[in-house]
C-alpha positions as MATLAB code, in Angstrom:
seq = 'MERIIAVANQKGGVGKTTTAINLSACLAEMGKHVLAIDLDPQGNTTSGLGVDKDEKENTVYELLLGESTVEECIVPTVCEGLDLIPSNVNLSGAEIELMGTEEKEFILKKQIDLVKKSYDYIIIDCPPALSMLTINAMTTASSVLVPIQCEYYALEGLSQLMYTIDLVHERLNPELILEGVVFTMYDARTNLSLQVVENVKSNLNQNIYKTIIPRNVRLAEAPSHGLPITLYDSRSTGAESYRMLAEEVVEYGKNE';
ca = [
      12.729 -115.181  -40.972;
      15.265 -112.386  -40.499;
      18.819 -113.339  -39.544;
      20.993 -111.245  -37.268;
      24.713 -111.975  -37.529;
      27.362 -110.471  -35.244;
      30.809 -110.292  -36.850;
      33.164 -110.654  -33.904;
      36.759 -111.294  -32.960;
      38.454 -109.561  -30.045;
      41.691 -109.441  -32.028;
      42.050 -106.329  -34.144;
      43.203 -106.370  -37.747;
      41.601 -109.670  -38.738;
      39.354 -108.284  -41.471;
      36.302 -108.001  -39.240;
      35.090 -104.621  -40.486;
      36.009 -105.491  -44.091;
      33.858 -108.608  -43.719;
      30.940 -106.736  -42.132;
      30.954 -104.075  -44.889;
      31.335 -106.408  -47.848;
      29.101 -109.226  -46.629;
      26.354 -106.617  -46.088;
      26.929 -105.129  -49.547;
      26.936 -108.535  -51.268;
      23.717 -109.604  -49.531;
      22.119 -106.319  -50.665;
      23.412 -106.952  -54.189;
      21.582 -110.309  -54.092;
      18.344 -108.397  -53.508;
      18.183 -108.855  -49.735;
      17.104 -105.971  -47.516;
      20.037 -105.465  -45.145;
      20.759 -103.363  -42.058;
      24.374 -102.919  -40.956;
      25.012 -101.837  -37.373;
      28.374 -100.257  -36.571;
      29.126 -101.079  -32.930;
      32.803 -100.121  -33.162;
      33.727  -96.646  -31.806;
      36.260  -96.333  -34.655;
      33.276  -96.031  -37.009;
      35.072  -97.715  -39.913;
      31.981  -99.572  -41.138;
      30.175  -96.220  -41.207;
      32.790  -94.443  -43.333;
      33.382  -97.607  -45.398;
      29.743  -97.460  -46.510;
      30.008  -93.840  -47.609;
      28.466  -92.205  -44.517;
      30.215  -89.279  -42.799;
      30.503  -90.512  -39.218;
      31.152  -87.043  -37.770;
      28.084  -85.451  -39.349;
      25.472  -87.795  -37.952;
      23.573  -86.609  -34.888;
      21.776  -89.899  -34.323;
      24.208  -92.784  -33.984;
      24.269  -96.094  -32.136;
      25.598  -94.136  -29.131;
      22.413  -92.035  -28.875;
      20.392  -95.204  -29.450;
      22.017  -97.054  -26.524;
      21.601  -94.054  -24.234;
      17.918  -93.702  -25.157;
      18.421  -90.257  -26.699;
      17.230  -91.338  -30.176;
      14.751  -93.841  -31.534;
      15.991  -96.655  -33.746;
      14.122  -95.183  -36.729;
      15.921  -91.857  -36.246;
      19.299  -93.614  -36.319;
      18.860  -95.605  -39.534;
      20.427  -93.971  -42.602;
      20.793  -95.113  -46.233;
      24.236  -96.046  -47.572;
      25.914  -95.989  -50.999;
      24.393  -99.444  -51.674;
      20.794  -99.881  -52.714;
      18.931 -102.045  -50.178;
      21.549 -101.525  -47.451;
      20.778  -99.301  -44.461;
      23.090  -98.428  -41.583;
      23.033  -97.449  -37.933;
      26.243  -95.387  -37.819;
      28.857  -95.027  -35.105;
      31.612  -92.608  -34.158;
      34.126  -91.996  -31.377;
      31.361  -90.959  -28.907;
      30.529  -94.643  -28.552;
      33.765  -95.272  -26.641;
      32.193  -93.595  -23.594;
      28.974  -95.620  -23.705;
      30.275  -98.471  -21.573;
      30.924  -96.213  -18.574;
      27.691  -94.265  -19.026;
      25.628  -97.460  -19.100;
      27.200  -98.890  -15.945;
      24.238  -98.516  -13.612;
      21.594  -99.242  -16.240;
      19.239 -102.166  -15.657;
      19.433 -104.977  -18.236;
      22.208 -103.102  -20.028;
      23.099 -106.278  -21.937;
      19.765 -106.081  -23.792;
      19.559 -102.401  -24.762;
      20.429 -102.985  -28.404;
      18.213 -106.063  -28.667;
      15.134 -104.185  -27.430;
      15.663 -101.479  -30.056;
      16.441 -103.827  -32.957;
      13.392 -105.971  -32.108;
      11.297 -102.971  -33.181;
      12.658 -102.939  -36.757;
      14.048 -106.400  -37.477;
      10.931 -107.531  -39.360;
      11.784 -104.927  -42.029;
      15.069 -106.660  -42.903;
      16.213 -110.015  -44.262;
      19.671 -109.660  -42.712;
      21.131 -107.535  -39.942;
      24.935 -107.521  -39.767;
      26.589 -106.159  -36.608;
      30.239 -105.095  -36.674;
      31.563 -105.619  -33.124;
      34.474 -103.749  -31.544;
      37.784 -105.658  -31.236;
      37.178 -106.446  -27.560;
      34.915 -108.675  -25.470;
      33.167 -105.631  -24.032;
      29.628 -104.666  -23.063;
      29.112 -103.541  -26.668;
      30.041 -107.023  -27.925;
      27.720 -108.614  -25.336;
      24.915 -106.339  -26.612;
      25.636 -107.545  -30.140;
      25.507 -111.185  -29.009;
      22.218 -110.832  -27.137;
      20.743 -109.216  -30.275;
      22.177 -111.688  -32.779;
      21.082 -115.174  -33.727;
      24.618 -116.155  -34.704;
      28.263 -115.070  -34.586;
      30.553 -115.059  -37.618;
      34.247 -115.110  -36.710;
      36.830 -113.836  -39.211;
      40.271 -115.384  -38.650;
      43.397 -113.971  -40.214;
      45.713 -116.498  -41.835;
      48.687 -115.815  -39.581;
      50.692 -117.570  -36.913;
      48.630 -116.462  -33.898;
      45.283 -117.107  -35.570;
      43.981 -119.427  -32.849;
      45.098 -117.172  -30.018;
      42.104 -115.634  -28.301;
      39.701 -117.847  -30.218;
      39.011 -120.087  -27.227;
      38.163 -117.001  -25.149;
      35.725 -115.853  -27.836;
      34.129 -119.329  -27.968;
      33.801 -119.278  -24.184;
      32.066 -115.879  -24.326;
      29.665 -117.120  -27.025;
      28.859 -120.200  -24.906;
      28.327 -118.047  -21.822;
      25.977 -115.655  -23.631;
      24.122 -118.653  -25.106;
      23.771 -120.186  -21.639;
      22.777 -117.102  -19.653;
      21.470 -114.373  -21.935;
      20.530 -115.622  -25.400;
      19.674 -119.321  -25.785;
      19.208 -118.828  -29.551;
      22.811 -117.729  -30.137;
      24.985 -120.093  -32.187;
      28.398 -119.881  -33.770;
      27.590 -119.190  -37.427;
      31.060 -120.225  -38.444;
      34.627 -119.182  -39.127;
      35.823 -117.401  -42.258;
      39.497 -117.154  -43.181;
      40.696 -113.698  -44.249;
      43.906 -112.190  -45.651;
      44.911 -115.470  -47.244;
      48.172 -115.311  -49.158;
      48.482 -118.226  -51.563;
      52.219 -117.555  -51.961;
      53.031 -118.503  -48.366;
      53.050 -121.921  -46.761;
      52.035 -120.248  -43.502;
      48.540 -119.325  -44.765;
      47.977 -122.930  -45.795;
      49.284 -124.262  -42.466;
      47.029 -121.917  -40.497;
      43.958 -123.074  -42.436;
      44.855 -126.730  -41.859;
      45.629 -126.089  -38.185;
      42.313 -124.346  -37.502;
      40.381 -127.005  -39.404;
      41.943 -129.784  -37.344;
      41.431 -127.951  -34.027;
      37.943 -126.608  -34.557;
      34.843 -128.746  -34.852;
      32.810 -125.797  -36.080;
      31.352 -124.706  -39.390;
      34.228 -123.346  -41.467;
      33.189 -121.512  -44.596;
      34.676 -122.859  -47.825;
      35.212 -119.346  -49.128;
      38.597 -117.967  -48.155;
      39.092 -114.205  -48.475;
      42.435 -113.430  -50.138;
      44.844 -110.589  -49.472;
      43.725 -108.141  -52.132;
      44.954 -104.614  -52.822;
      41.572 -103.445  -54.141;
      39.887 -104.755  -50.986;
      42.296 -102.710  -48.865;
      41.786  -99.554  -50.961;
      37.971  -99.602  -51.067;
      37.223  -98.208  -47.541;
      39.278  -95.047  -48.144;
      36.896  -94.291  -51.028;
      33.829  -94.909  -48.836;
      32.764  -97.842  -50.990;
      32.304 -101.574  -50.488;
      34.362 -103.712  -52.867;
      31.287 -104.488  -55.018;
      31.084 -100.812  -56.003;
      34.801  -99.989  -55.912;
      36.008 -102.848  -58.112;
      33.195 -105.241  -58.876;
      35.369 -107.693  -60.802;
      38.247 -107.966  -58.328;
      39.032 -111.258  -56.587;
      38.019 -109.582  -53.308;
      34.537 -108.817  -54.657;
      34.124 -112.332  -56.042;
      35.221 -113.871  -52.729;
      32.710 -111.877  -50.689;
      29.944 -112.736  -53.159;
      30.761 -116.410  -52.653;
      30.748 -115.939  -48.878;
      27.345 -114.196  -49.048;
      25.954 -117.127  -51.035;
      27.316 -119.563  -48.444;
      25.794 -117.531  -45.599;
      22.390 -117.560  -47.330;
      22.695 -121.297  -47.991;
      23.726 -122.011  -44.403;
      20.629 -120.170  -43.162;
      18.389 -122.409  -45.257;
      19.914 -125.547  -43.757;
      19.666 -124.438  -40.137;
];
């Protein structure tokens, strides 16, 4: 049974794209067949997986507008076993262009339904906003993974995201669940990181992954080289952390 996971948080800078890239790469490293979908107009998942976002004619934008088939949009990445539907800045106009479209919340789902049997995991990187693109990701996905940065305002906006997930579950996708929360950018040297983790744990009766992603220089450098951390520095703490997260995600799927 294929699993489709949307990585979402409407706050920017929480390690969402880093998580989408490296979770995808680690699942592929485990021998899973993975498709990453870049739904963020910034296209950082695309470039972070070694694909030139400005050179691709068939992106998720053309897919949503019905100008390309899903097969035409899928490209290989630097990782064996990991494919990608790329994105670029054109996607920022999609929301307006889709305004009058019937069932616009399900455009992505209808396309991904055609290819999902070919993959074990599909990871969708959502834009940092609760937009029509994010709704499309949530109607396509079976679960939502929420990265939370270990900082003072970590819980801010989280209730809004939970509300959106509940609403989509209720009205558009009854199969959608909250996969869980993963802490990112953890700094063991500060009390604040520890307090944030404790605070979220006490306020959230949701699945919280045991793996905590640390602040890691190599993790921050990897995207500028167009490589996931597993290829950029396979032995770094960042790479080890994402491998552990991937194992937890696989394990969680078995217990569902």
